[in-house]
C-alpha positions as CSV (number, residue, x, y, z in Angstrom):
1,X,-28.3,-6.9,-0.5
2,X,-26.5,-9.6,-2.3
3,X,-26.3,-7.7,-5.5
4,X,-24.8,-4.6,-3.8
5,X,-22.2,-6.8,-2.1
6,X,-21.4,-8.3,-5.6
7,X,-21.3,-4.8,-7.3
8,X,-19.0,-3.6,-4.5
9,X,-16.7,-6.7,-4.8
10,X,-16.5,-6.2,-8.5
11,X,-15.6,-2.7,-8.2
12,X,-13.2,-3.5,-5.2
13,X,-11.4,-6.2,-7.4
14,X,-11.2,-3.8,-10.6
15,X,-9.7,-0.9,-8.2
16,X,-7.2,-3.7,-7.1
17,X,-6.4,-4.6,-10.8
18,X,-6.0,-0.9,-11.5
19,X,-3.5,-0.1,-8.6
20,X,-1.4,-3.3,-9.5
21,X,-1.3,-2.2,-13.3
22,X,-0.4,1.3,-12.5
23,X,2.3,0.1,-10.1
24,X,3.7,-2.4,-12.5
25,X,3.6,0.2,-15.3
26,X,5.5,3.0,-13.4
27,X,8.2,0.2,-12.3
28,X,8.6,-0.9,-15.9
29,X,9.0,3.0,-16.9
30,X,11.9,2.9,-14.4
31,X,13.7,-0.4,-15.3
32,X,17.2,-0.1,-14.5
33,X,16.9,2.9,-12.1
34,X,17.6,1.7,-8.8
35,X,16.8,4.7,-7.1
36,X,13.3,5.2,-8.4
37,X,12.4,1.6,-8.0
38,X,13.5,1.9,-4.4
39,X,11.3,5.0,-4.1
40,X,8.6,2.8,-5.2
41,X,9.3,0.0,-2.7
42,X,9.4,2.5,0.0
43,X,5.9,3.9,-1.0
44,X,4.4,0.4,-1.0
45,X,6.0,-0.2,2.5
46,X,4.8,3.1,3.9
47,X,1.3,2.3,2.4
48,X,1.3,-1.2,3.8
49,X,2.1,0.1,7.4
50,X,-0.4,2.9,7.4
51,X,-3.1,0.7,6.3
52,X,-2.3,-2.1,8.7
53,X,-1.7,0.4,11.8
54,X,-4.8,2.4,11.3
55,X,-7.5,1.3,8.8
56,X,-7.2,-2.4,9.4
57,X,-6.6,-2.5,13.0
58,X,-9.8,-0.4,13.5
59,X,-11.8,-2.7,11.3
60,X,-10.7,-5.9,13.2
61,X,-13.8,-8.0,14.3
62,X,-15.2,-7.5,18.1
63,X,-16.6,-11.1,18.5
64,X,-15.3,-14.5,18.2
65,X,-17.2,-15.6,15.0
66,X,-16.0,-12.7,13.0
67,X,-12.3,-13.2,14.3
68,X,-12.6,-16.8,13.4
69,X,-13.9,-16.0,9.8
70,X,-11.2,-13.4,9.3
71,X,-8.4,-15.7,10.6
72,X,-9.8,-18.6,8.3
73,X,-9.6,-16.2,5.3
74,X,-6.1,-15.1,6.0
75,X,-5.2,-18.9,6.2
76,X,-7.1,-19.9,3.3
77,X,-6.1,-16.9,0.8
78,X,-2.2,-16.8,1.4
79,X,-1.3,-15.9,4.8
80,X,-0.6,-12.6,6.4
81,X,0.5,-9.8,4.1
82,X,4.3,-9.3,4.6
83,X,6.8,-7.0,2.5
84,X,10.1,-8.7,2.3
85,X,13.2,-6.5,2.9
86,X,16.1,-7.4,1.2
87,X,19.0,-8.1,3.8
88,X,22.0,-6.0,3.7
89,X,24.4,-9.1,3.5
90,X,22.1,-10.5,0.7
91,X,22.5,-7.1,-1.3
92,X,26.5,-7.1,-0.8
93,X,26.5,-10.6,-1.8
94,X,24.6,-9.7,-5.1
95,X,26.9,-6.7,-5.7
96,X,30.0,-8.9,-5.2
97,X,28.4,-11.6,-7.8
98,X,27.7,-9.0,-10.3
99,X,31.1,-7.4,-9.9
100,X,32.6,-11.1,-10.7
101,X,30.6,-11.5,-13.6
102,X,31.5,-8.0,-15.0
103,X,35.1,-8.2,-14.5
104,X,36.3,-12.1,-14.7
105,X,39.8,-12.8,-13.3
106,X,42.5,-12.9,-15.7
107,X,44.7,-16.1,-15.8
108,X,48.3,-15.3,-15.8
109,X,50.5,-17.6,-17.9
């Protein structure tokens, strides 16, 4: 049985690497294209929400020992997955900073 788990784990890791590589490749292909990059971010957020709200919640443990093991894994493996959204104020501040860099103030004599 351990061999099946090991093989499954290897396949799972390979699947995750393939997903990450594909997302990174598509993002690189659209570097500088904010609309397309935003669409990628929206898709990732949507997938996160769908997996969390259905498959993940359905798979939650039904006993204390399994719940403890899951919580311990979350703690030791980097915490709860969270997709950080850029705050509108930070976005506007970034745009202001970019505008200041692109058009420096002209000093008058």
